[in-house]
C-alpha positions as CSV (number, residue, x, y, z in Angstrom):
1,M,5.5,-7.8,-19.3
2,I,2.6,-6.0,-18.6
3,L,-0.8,-6.9,-19.5
4,S,-3.0,-3.9,-19.7
5,L,-6.6,-4.4,-20.9
6,L,-9.4,-2.0,-22.8
7,L,-12.1,-3.5,-21.2
8,A,-14.8,-4.6,-23.7
9,A,-18.4,-5.8,-23.2
10,C,-18.6,-9.7,-23.3
11,S,-21.4,-9.6,-25.9
12,D,-19.2,-7.7,-28.7
13,K,-16.2,-9.5,-28.7
14,P,-14.0,-8.7,-31.6
15,P,-12.0,-11.5,-33.7
16,T,-9.0,-11.4,-31.5
17,G,-8.0,-10.3,-28.3
18,F,-7.4,-11.6,-24.5
19,V,-9.4,-12.6,-22.3
20,L,-8.8,-12.2,-18.7
21,V,-10.1,-14.7,-16.0
22,V,-10.2,-12.9,-12.7
23,A,-11.3,-14.4,-9.6
24,G,-11.4,-13.8,-5.6
25,R,-13.6,-14.5,-2.4
26,V,-15.8,-12.5,-0.9
27,V,-16.3,-12.9,3.4
28,D,-18.0,-11.3,5.9
29,E,-16.4,-9.5,9.4
30,A,-16.3,-13.3,10.9
31,D,-14.1,-13.9,7.8
32,D,-16.7,-16.5,6.5
33,G,-17.6,-16.6,3.2
34,I,-20.8,-15.2,1.6
35,G,-22.8,-15.0,-1.4
36,A,-22.7,-11.4,-3.1
37,T,-23.1,-9.7,-6.8
38,I,-19.7,-8.4,-7.8
39,T,-20.2,-5.7,-10.4
40,L,-16.9,-5.2,-12.4
41,G,-15.9,-1.9,-14.5
42,T,-13.6,0.8,-15.5
43,P,-13.2,3.5,-13.7
44,E,-15.2,5.6,-15.6
45,G,-18.1,3.5,-14.6
46,E,-18.6,1.1,-17.7
47,V,-19.8,-2.3,-16.7
48,V,-17.7,-4.8,-18.2
49,A,-18.9,-8.3,-16.3
50,I,-21.1,-9.2,-13.5
51,A,-20.2,-12.2,-11.3
52,Q,-21.9,-14.1,-8.3
53,S,-20.2,-15.7,-5.4
54,S,-21.1,-19.1,-4.3
55,A,-21.9,-19.8,-0.7
56,S,-18.5,-20.3,0.3
57,G,-17.3,-16.7,-1.4
58,D,-15.6,-17.7,-4.2
59,W,-16.0,-16.3,-7.5
60,S,-14.4,-15.8,-11.3
61,T,-15.6,-14.7,-14.4
62,A,-14.2,-13.3,-17.5
63,V,-13.3,-10.0,-18.6
64,Y,-12.8,-9.5,-22.4
65,G,-10.3,-6.9,-24.0
66,D,-8.9,-6.2,-27.8
67,E,-6.2,-3.8,-27.0
68,L,-3.0,-3.3,-24.7
69,L,-4.5,-0.5,-23.0
70,G,-6.2,0.5,-19.6
71,N,-4.8,-0.7,-16.3
72,E,-7.4,-0.7,-14.1
73,L,-10.4,-2.5,-12.8
74,V,-12.7,-1.3,-10.1
75,A,-15.3,-3.7,-8.5
76,L,-18.4,-3.3,-6.8
77,Y,-19.7,-5.8,-4.1
78,D,-23.2,-6.2,-2.7
79,A,-24.7,-8.7,-0.4
80,P,-27.9,-8.8,1.8
81,G,-27.1,-7.4,5.5
82,S,-23.6,-6.1,4.4
83,A,-22.5,-2.5,3.4
84,Q,-21.7,-2.2,-0.2
85,G,-18.0,-3.0,-0.4
86,R,-15.5,-0.9,-3.4
87,A,-12.1,-2.0,-4.6
88,R,-10.0,-0.7,-7.3
89,Y,-7.5,-3.2,-8.9
90,L,-4.2,-2.8,-11.0
91,L,-4.3,-5.4,-13.6
92,N,-0.3,-6.0,-13.8
93,L,0.4,-9.6,-14.5
94,R,3.2,-11.3,-13.0
95,S,4.5,-13.4,-16.2
96,P,1.1,-14.3,-17.2
97,T,0.5,-18.4,-18.7
98,M,-1.4,-17.5,-21.8
99,H,-4.0,-20.0,-23.1
100,E,-5.0,-20.0,-27.0
101,L,-8.7,-20.3,-26.9
102,D,-11.0,-21.0,-30.1
103,P,-14.3,-19.4,-29.5
104,G,-15.8,-19.8,-32.6
105,P,-14.8,-19.8,-36.5
106,W,-12.1,-16.8,-37.5
107,Q,-11.6,-15.7,-33.6
108,T,-8.5,-16.4,-32.0
109,W,-8.1,-15.4,-28.3
110,Q,-5.8,-15.5,-25.4
111,A,-6.7,-16.2,-21.7
112,S,-4.7,-15.4,-18.4
113,E,-5.8,-15.4,-15.0
114,R,-5.5,-13.0,-12.3
115,R,-6.9,-13.8,-8.6
116,L,-7.5,-10.9,-6.5
117,P,-7.4,-10.0,-2.5
118,T,-10.3,-11.4,-0.7
119,M,-12.6,-8.4,-0.2
120,Q,-14.5,-8.4,3.2
121,L,-17.6,-6.7,3.8
122,A,-19.2,-5.1,6.9
123,A,-22.1,-5.4,8.4
124,D,-24.8,-2.9,6.7
125,A,-25.0,0.1,9.5
126,E,-25.4,3.9,9.3
127,E,-21.8,4.3,10.8
128,G,-18.9,2.2,11.7
129,E,-15.4,2.9,13.6
130,A,-12.2,2.1,13.3
131,D,-9.4,3.1,15.8
132,I,-5.7,3.8,14.2
133,R,-2.1,5.2,15.0
134,I,0.6,6.6,12.9
135,T,4.1,6.0,13.5
136,T,7.2,6.3,11.6
137,L,9.4,3.3,10.6
138,L,11.1,2.7,13.5
139,G,7.8,2.5,15.7
140,E,7.8,5.7,17.1
141,R,4.3,7.6,17.2
142,V,3.5,10.9,14.8
143,P,1.2,13.5,16.6
144,G,-0.6,15.8,15.1
145,A,-0.6,13.8,11.5
146,T,-3.5,15.0,8.7
147,I,-5.0,12.1,7.1
148,E,-7.6,12.0,4.4
149,F,-10.2,9.2,3.7
150,R,-11.2,7.9,0.4
151,R,-14.0,5.2,0.3
152,G,-12.7,1.8,-1.0
153,W,-9.9,-0.4,-0.6
154,N,-7.0,1.1,-2.9
155,A,-9.0,4.0,-3.7
156,D,-7.7,6.2,-6.4
157,S,-5.7,8.8,-4.5
158,A,-6.6,11.4,-7.3
159,S,-10.3,10.9,-6.1
160,P,-11.7,13.6,-3.7
161,A,-11.1,13.1,-0.4
162,Q,-14.5,12.2,1.7
163,T,-13.4,12.9,5.4
164,Q,-10.3,14.7,7.0
165,A,-8.9,13.9,10.8
166,I,-5.8,14.8,12.5
167,A,-3.9,12.4,14.6
168,D,-3.8,13.6,18.3
169,D,-0.1,14.4,20.4
170,V,-0.1,10.6,20.6
171,G,-0.5,9.5,17.0
172,E,-3.9,8.6,17.5
173,L,-7.6,9.0,16.1
174,S,-10.8,7.3,15.7
175,L,-12.7,7.3,12.2
176,L,-16.3,7.3,12.3
177,A,-17.6,7.1,9.1
178,A,-19.5,4.3,6.4
179,P,-18.7,1.0,7.5
180,G,-16.2,-1.3,5.0
181,W,-13.1,-0.4,3.5
182,W,-11.4,3.0,3.4
183,T,-8.4,4.1,1.9
184,A,-6.2,6.4,4.7
185,R,-3.7,9.0,2.9
186,V,-1.1,10.5,5.0
187,L,-0.1,14.0,4.0
188,P,3.8,14.9,4.1
189,G,4.6,16.6,7.4
190,P,7.5,18.8,8.5
191,T,10.2,15.3,9.1
192,S,7.7,12.7,7.1
193,G,6.4,11.8,3.7
194,E,3.3,10.9,2.2
195,A,2.0,7.2,3.1
196,R,-1.2,5.1,2.3
197,F,-2.6,2.2,3.9
198,G,-5.9,0.6,4.3
199,V,-8.5,0.8,7.2
200,F,-11.9,-1.0,7.9
201,C,-14.5,1.1,9.8
202,S,-16.7,-2.0,11.3
203,P,-20.1,-1.1,13.0
204,G,-19.3,-3.3,16.1
205,G,-16.2,-1.3,16.9
206,S,-13.1,-1.3,15.7
207,I,-11.7,-5.3,14.9
208,A,-8.7,-3.8,16.2
209,T,-6.4,-0.8,15.7
210,T,-5.0,-0.2,12.7
211,T,-1.3,0.9,12.2
212,G,-0.3,3.3,9.4
213,V,3.5,3.9,8.7
214,V,5.5,7.0,7.2
215,P,8.2,7.3,5.7
216,P,11.0,10.0,6.1
217,L,11.2,13.1,3.8
218,E,14.1,11.7,1.5
219,P,13.2,8.9,-0.6
220,V,15.1,5.8,-1.4
221,W,14.8,3.3,-4.4
222,L,12.3,1.1,-2.2
223,T,10.8,1.2,1.4
224,A,8.6,-1.1,3.0
225,A,6.6,-1.6,6.5
226,L,4.5,-4.6,7.8
227,T,1.9,-4.5,10.5
228,W,-0.2,-6.7,11.9
229,A,-3.7,-7.1,14.3
230,P,-2.2,-6.4,18.2
231,H,-2.3,-10.4,19.1
232,P,0.3,-12.6,20.2
233,L,1.8,-13.4,16.5
234,D,5.3,-13.3,15.1
235,L,4.9,-12.2,11.6
236,D,8.3,-11.4,9.8
237,L,8.8,-9.2,6.6
238,H,11.4,-10.6,4.1
239,L,12.5,-9.3,0.9
240,T,15.0,-11.1,-1.6
241,A,16.6,-9.4,-4.1
242,P,19.2,-9.7,-7.3
243,L,22.9,-8.9,-6.3
244,K,25.2,-6.5,-8.2
245,G,26.9,-7.8,-11.1
246,G,25.2,-11.0,-11.3
247,Q,26.8,-12.6,-8.7
248,A,25.9,-16.1,-7.3
249,G,26.0,-15.3,-3.6
250,E,26.6,-17.8,-1.1
251,D,23.5,-20.4,-1.8
252,G,24.5,-19.6,-5.6
253,S,21.2,-18.2,-5.8
254,G,22.5,-14.7,-7.1
255,T,19.9,-12.6,-4.5
256,Y,20.5,-11.7,-1.1
257,H,17.8,-12.4,1.6
258,L,16.9,-9.6,3.9
259,W,15.0,-10.3,7.3
260,A,15.4,-10.1,10.9
261,G,17.7,-13.4,10.9
262,D,20.0,-11.4,8.3
263,P,19.3,-7.7,9.1
264,R,21.9,-5.8,6.5
265,H,23.3,-6.7,2.9
266,P,26.1,-6.5,2.3
267,E,27.2,-8.6,5.5
268,N,30.5,-7.7,7.6
269,T,31.3,-4.7,6.0
270,S,31.7,-1.1,7.1
271,A,30.2,0.5,4.0
272,D,27.3,1.9,4.0
273,A,24.5,-0.9,3.4
274,E,22.7,-1.3,0.4
275,A,20.0,-2.3,1.9
276,E,18.8,-2.9,5.5
277,M,15.8,-4.1,8.1
278,L,15.4,-1.1,10.2
279,R,13.1,-2.5,12.9
280,T,11.8,-6.0,13.6
281,D,9.4,-7.0,16.3
282,A,8.5,-10.6,17.7
283,D,5.6,-10.4,19.5
284,G,4.1,-7.2,19.0
285,E,2.1,-5.5,15.8
286,G,4.8,-4.2,14.4
287,P,6.3,-2.4,12.1
288,E,8.6,-4.4,10.7
289,S,10.1,-2.4,8.2
290,L,13.1,-2.0,5.6
291,V,14.9,-0.1,2.7
292,V,16.6,-0.7,0.2
293,V,18.8,2.0,-0.4
294,D,21.0,1.1,-3.8
295,P,18.6,-0.4,-6.7
296,P,19.4,-4.1,-7.1
297,D,20.8,-5.6,-10.3
298,Q,17.6,-6.4,-12.6
299,G,15.4,-9.2,-12.4
300,E,12.8,-10.0,-9.5
301,S,12.7,-8.4,-5.9
302,R,10.1,-10.1,-4.0
303,L,8.1,-8.9,-0.9
304,S,7.1,-11.8,1.6
305,V,5.2,-11.7,4.7
306,L,6.3,-15.1,7.1
307,D,3.9,-16.8,9.9
308,N,7.3,-17.5,12.1
309,D,4.9,-19.0,14.9
310,N,3.3,-21.6,12.4
311,V,6.1,-22.3,9.7
312,S,5.5,-26.2,10.5
313,D,1.7,-26.2,10.1
314,S,0.0,-27.3,7.1
315,T,-3.5,-26.1,7.7
316,S,-3.1,-22.9,9.6
317,T,-5.0,-20.2,8.9
318,Q,-3.6,-17.8,11.4
319,L,-1.5,-15.5,9.0
320,G,-5.2,-14.7,6.9
321,H,-6.4,-13.8,10.0
322,G,-3.8,-11.6,11.5
323,R,-4.8,-8.2,9.7
324,A,-1.6,-8.0,8.2
325,Q,-0.7,-4.9,5.8
326,V,2.1,-4.0,3.8
327,Q,2.4,-0.5,3.0
328,V,5.1,0.1,-0.2
329,W,7.0,3.2,-1.3
330,L,8.9,2.9,-4.9
331,Q,11.3,5.6,-5.6
332,D,9.0,8.6,-6.2
333,Q,5.8,6.1,-7.3
334,D,2.3,6.9,-5.1
335,P,2.7,5.1,-2.3
336,A,1.1,1.7,-2.3
337,Y,-0.4,-1.2,0.2
338,Y,-1.5,-4.6,0.4
339,T,-4.1,-6.4,2.9
340,V,-3.6,-10.2,3.4
341,S,-7.0,-12.2,2.3
342,P,-8.7,-13.5,5.2
343,G,-9.5,-17.6,5.5
344,E,-6.3,-18.6,3.5
345,I,-4.2,-21.6,4.9
346,A,-0.7,-20.5,4.5
347,T,2.0,-19.7,6.4
348,L,3.7,-17.4,3.6
349,W,2.1,-14.4,2.1
350,R,3.5,-12.8,-1.0
351,P,1.8,-9.4,-2.3
352,V,4.5,-8.1,-4.6
353,E,7.1,-8.6,-6.7
354,I,8.7,-5.6,-8.5
355,E,11.0,-5.9,-12.0
356,D,12.6,-2.6,-13.8
357,D,10.8,-0.6,-11.2
358,V,7.1,-1.8,-12.2
359,T,5.1,-3.9,-9.2
360,Y,3.0,-6.7,-9.6
361,E,0.6,-7.6,-7.4
362,V,1.0,-11.4,-7.1
363,E,-1.2,-12.2,-4.4
364,T,0.9,-15.5,-3.5
365,F,0.2,-18.2,-0.5
366,E,2.1,-21.2,0.0
367,I,3.1,-23.0,3.3
368,G,6.1,-25.1,4.4
369,V,8.5,-22.0,3.7
370,Q,11.6,-22.1,6.3
371,P,12.7,-18.5,6.9
372,D,16.3,-19.7,6.7
373,D,15.9,-20.4,3.2
374,A,16.5,-17.7,0.6
375,A,15.8,-20.0,-2.4
376,Q,12.0,-20.6,-0.9
377,F,11.0,-16.6,-1.3
């Protein structure tokens, strides 16, 4: 089910409709929570709600709608001493839990909740910097790639690009631009397709080199790539997807589990793989990448990232500090990306689930997940 809302002003609530409680967190460059004003609006610029985060950075507010129309929410983040942040969110909800409300006589409302990714704000300055490298799914450098940059996290590809750059002969470049989040769009090349990924510009110099991954020209049902900051941390990309024909599988779950420890499906067959890991990386910054050539059976397909170094630590924040990013290509849809929320106590991050070719940004965090237990993914 997709819950898409025509957003309306809170003071003009009609007798019936939906209320979506959106919540999130705001942090600075050190990943510490900060107080900020969050202005939520439509892509056309209509303000629909204003929230204030606490000193810990946490915030929540209700957004109202009266029809199942529209699907985007634009947020502006303002905090003293920080450059303004901008983000674009898609409001698809994964199996939402609906609660009926009774706001007054002759009014009936239903409510659901949606947690948004944590927004990181850069220090206010005239200019920031980010170092970027472009690679293939196999980690090979892509020289001469052309990259467009749009201001904000998950900026709309249809909006005009504010700057453009070309990678050098080893696939590297530096972005000098306003501090904060930018969306990079790699234009298709002679041997590679289009890509989108997030870039954080810091006025104090790049926090870490951002790796952007490009896919081959020929699309498959699903391609995904995981990158993270270049320091010793073993992050693993996992996929669980329904088996064809409703088969139960060895563990009885009805799904197959693709990861570094089980990199091919089906196993032990000379036939072409339906899905496989293309690259794994135990101690670098990625990419880890996978492809699903044949669409799985109907049901949920889940992409997850596991901190393999800290699976037994119930208080670890290393995953959230690892600058992990997942890029996704689903058939002929626009490329998408997801960045991990800083500061989360977690060893597993699930940014997205897919069902019937619809992506749901779930932003789920868990602890105590074992890498070889498919049922936990």
